C-alpha positions as CSV (number, residue, x, y, z in Angstrom):
1,M,22.5,-23.3,7.0
2,T,23.3,-19.7,6.0
3,S,20.3,-17.8,4.4
4,S,20.8,-16.7,0.8
5,V,18.6,-13.7,1.3
6,A,18.4,-10.9,3.8
7,I,15.4,-11.5,6.0
8,G,15.6,-8.6,8.5
9,G,13.4,-9.0,11.5
10,V,11.2,-11.8,10.0
11,R,12.9,-14.9,11.3
12,D,10.0,-17.1,12.4
13,W,6.3,-17.7,11.5
14,N,5.0,-15.8,14.5
15,T,6.7,-12.7,13.2
16,L,5.5,-13.4,9.7
17,R,1.9,-13.5,11.0
18,Q,2.5,-10.2,12.8
19,V,3.8,-8.6,9.6
20,A,0.9,-10.1,7.7
21,G,-1.6,-8.5,10.1
22,D,0.2,-5.1,9.9
23,G,0.2,-5.3,6.2
24,Y,-3.5,-6.1,6.1
25,S,-4.1,-3.0,8.2
26,D,-2.0,-0.9,5.9
27,G,-4.0,-2.3,3.0
28,I,-7.2,-1.0,4.6
29,S,-5.7,2.4,5.1
30,C,-4.4,2.6,1.6
31,L,-7.6,1.5,-0.1
32,A,-9.6,3.8,2.1
33,A,-7.3,6.7,1.2
34,I,-7.9,6.0,-2.5
35,E,-11.7,6.0,-2.0
36,I,-11.5,9.3,-0.1
37,V,-9.3,11.0,-2.8
38,E,-11.3,9.6,-5.7
39,R,-14.6,10.7,-4.1
40,S,-13.3,14.2,-3.9
41,N,-12.3,14.4,-7.5
42,R,-15.7,15.4,-9.0
43,D,-16.7,18.7,-10.6
44,S,-19.8,18.7,-8.4
45,V,-17.5,18.8,-5.3
46,I,-14.5,20.8,-6.6
47,G,-16.7,23.7,-7.9
48,P,-18.6,24.3,-4.6
49,L,-15.3,23.9,-2.6
50,N,-13.6,26.6,-4.7
51,D,-16.7,28.9,-4.7
52,S,-16.7,28.7,-0.9
53,N,-13.0,29.5,-0.6
54,A,-12.4,26.0,0.9
55,G,-10.5,24.6,-2.1
56,R,-7.1,25.2,-0.6
57,A,-7.9,23.3,2.5
58,A,-9.3,20.4,0.5
59,L,-6.2,20.3,-1.7
60,L,-4.0,20.1,1.4
61,L,-6.1,17.2,2.7
62,R,-5.7,15.4,-0.6
63,D,-2.0,16.1,-0.7
64,S,-1.7,14.6,2.8
65,A,-3.5,11.5,1.7
66,F,-1.2,11.2,-1.3
67,F,1.9,11.6,0.9
68,R,0.8,8.9,3.4
69,L,-0.3,6.6,0.6
70,Q,3.0,6.8,-1.2
71,M,5.1,6.4,1.9
72,M,3.2,3.3,3.0
73,V,3.3,1.6,-0.4
74,V,6.9,2.4,-1.3
75,R,8.2,1.2,2.1
76,A,6.8,-2.2,1.3
77,Y,9.5,-2.7,-1.4
78,A,12.4,-1.2,0.6
79,T,15.7,-3.1,0.6
80,V,16.2,-5.2,3.7
81,R,19.1,-3.5,5.4
82,H,18.5,-3.8,9.1
83,P,18.0,-6.7,11.5
84,D,14.7,-5.3,12.6
85,D,13.1,-4.6,9.2
86,L,9.5,-5.8,9.1
87,H,8.2,-4.6,5.8
88,L,6.8,-6.7,3.0
89,R,10.1,-7.5,1.3
90,A,11.4,-8.9,4.6
91,A,8.3,-11.1,4.8
92,V,8.7,-12.3,1.2
93,N,12.4,-13.0,1.8
94,F,11.5,-15.2,4.8
95,L,9.0,-17.0,2.6
96,R,11.6,-17.8,0.0
97,E,13.5,-19.7,2.5
98,H,10.7,-21.3,4.6
99,I,7.6,-21.6,2.4
100,D,7.8,-25.4,2.3
101,E,7.3,-25.5,6.0
102,E,3.7,-24.6,5.4
103,T,2.0,-27.9,4.8
104,R,-1.6,-26.8,4.4
105,P,-2.2,-26.6,0.6
106,D,-4.5,-23.6,0.7
107,R,-2.1,-21.5,2.7
108,H,0.9,-22.7,0.7
109,D,-0.8,-21.7,-2.5
110,R,-1.5,-18.2,-1.1
111,L,2.0,-17.7,0.1
112,T,3.4,-18.9,-3.3
113,K,1.2,-16.3,-4.9
114,V,2.6,-13.7,-2.5
115,I,6.1,-14.3,-3.8
116,K,5.0,-14.3,-7.5
117,L,3.0,-11.1,-7.1
118,F,5.7,-9.4,-5.1
119,D,8.3,-10.2,-7.8
120,S,6.0,-8.8,-10.5
121,A,5.3,-5.6,-8.5
122,D,8.9,-5.1,-7.6
123,N,9.8,-5.1,-11.3
124,D,6.9,-2.9,-12.3
125,S,8.1,0.2,-14.1
126,R,5.4,2.3,-12.3
127,L,7.3,1.7,-9.0
128,V,10.4,3.5,-10.3
129,P,9.0,7.1,-10.2
130,L,7.2,6.4,-6.9
131,K,10.5,5.3,-5.3
132,N,12.3,8.3,-6.8
133,M,9.7,10.8,-5.4
134,R,9.8,9.0,-2.0
135,D,13.6,9.1,-1.8
136,K,14.1,12.6,-3.2
137,E,11.1,14.6,-2.1
138,L,9.2,12.9,0.7
139,A,11.5,11.0,3.0
140,H,14.5,13.2,2.0
141,W,15.1,16.4,0.1
142,A,17.5,16.0,-2.8
143,R,17.8,16.5,-6.6
144,P,15.3,14.2,-8.3
145,T,16.6,11.5,-10.7
146,G,15.8,12.7,-14.2
147,D,12.2,13.7,-15.0
148,L,10.6,10.9,-13.2
149,R,7.2,12.1,-11.9
150,P,4.6,9.6,-10.8
151,R,1.0,10.0,-12.0
152,C,-2.0,9.4,-9.7
153,D,-3.1,6.4,-11.7
154,E,0.4,4.9,-11.3
155,L,0.3,5.4,-7.5
156,F,-3.2,4.0,-7.3
157,G,-2.4,1.0,-9.5
158,V,0.7,0.0,-7.6
159,T,-1.2,0.5,-4.3
160,R,-4.0,-1.8,-5.4
161,D,-1.5,-4.4,-6.5
162,T,0.4,-4.1,-3.2
163,C,-2.8,-4.5,-1.2
164,A,-3.6,-7.7,-3.1
165,I,-0.2,-9.0,-1.9
166,W,-1.0,-8.0,1.6
167,E,-4.3,-9.7,1.4
168,H,-2.8,-13.0,0.1
169,L,-0.1,-12.8,2.8
170,S,-2.8,-12.4,5.5
171,F,-4.8,-15.4,4.2
172,G,-1.6,-17.5,3.7
173,A,-0.3,-16.7,7.2
174,G,-3.8,-17.3,8.7
175,T,-4.2,-13.9,10.3
176,V,-7.2,-12.2,8.8
177,M,-9.4,-14.2,6.4
178,I,-11.7,-11.4,5.2
179,E,-11.2,-9.8,1.7
180,L,-9.9,-6.3,1.9
181,D,-12.6,-4.9,-0.3
182,N,-15.2,-6.0,2.3
183,Q,-13.5,-3.7,4.8
184,I,-13.7,-0.6,2.6
185,D,-17.5,-0.1,2.4
186,A,-17.6,1.9,5.6
187,Y,-14.9,4.2,4.2
188,R,-16.8,4.6,0.9
189,E,-19.9,5.7,2.9
190,S,-17.8,8.0,5.1
191,A,-16.1,9.6,2.0
192,A,-19.5,10.1,0.4
193,A,-20.8,11.8,3.6
194,F,-17.7,13.9,4.0
195,W,-17.5,15.3,0.4
196,G,-21.3,15.1,-0.2
197,V,-22.0,18.2,1.9
198,W,-20.3,20.2,-0.9
199,E,-22.1,18.7,-3.8
200,T,-24.7,20.7,-5.6
201,D,-26.1,17.8,-7.6
202,S,-25.8,14.9,-5.3
């Protein structure tokens, strides 16, 4: 039977599990980056950084985190074009064709939720400016489409939604069965230690 959707490189359950594990790891990186950026965005940190002439370096570090975060999130929704594509859409397209092969109810429910949440996120208006910036300013250099400029809260919101999908995919595929938020505590502590040296009222 010919598949009705492009599935890229996700053609079996073993590969799906690999993609789920990689997505889970991406989720940790993305949520950790948000914690690090948000922890830096305090007057008690920004003031001393600027007073010490370290503000420019801190800004570059934050910009680098934004760049990596946006690239990792937007690529999850990339169109399946190549036979070796292993991003989130490729995994979801595989599930559309094969989800009924999963007979364990708990995993089936998780994977059903993956498809539902992905479709919702894929049609989220917040994703449009993120894709535009990725296509025109980050991965390539071209004239932006209109005045579409993503806001930080849009990037963080889409990121958190995408991480939830990665988490459900990991649980549904049986790869990692620990909630992502439980993996972020160490990064919260590290972010507090990193930026805390600058704080005057910590």
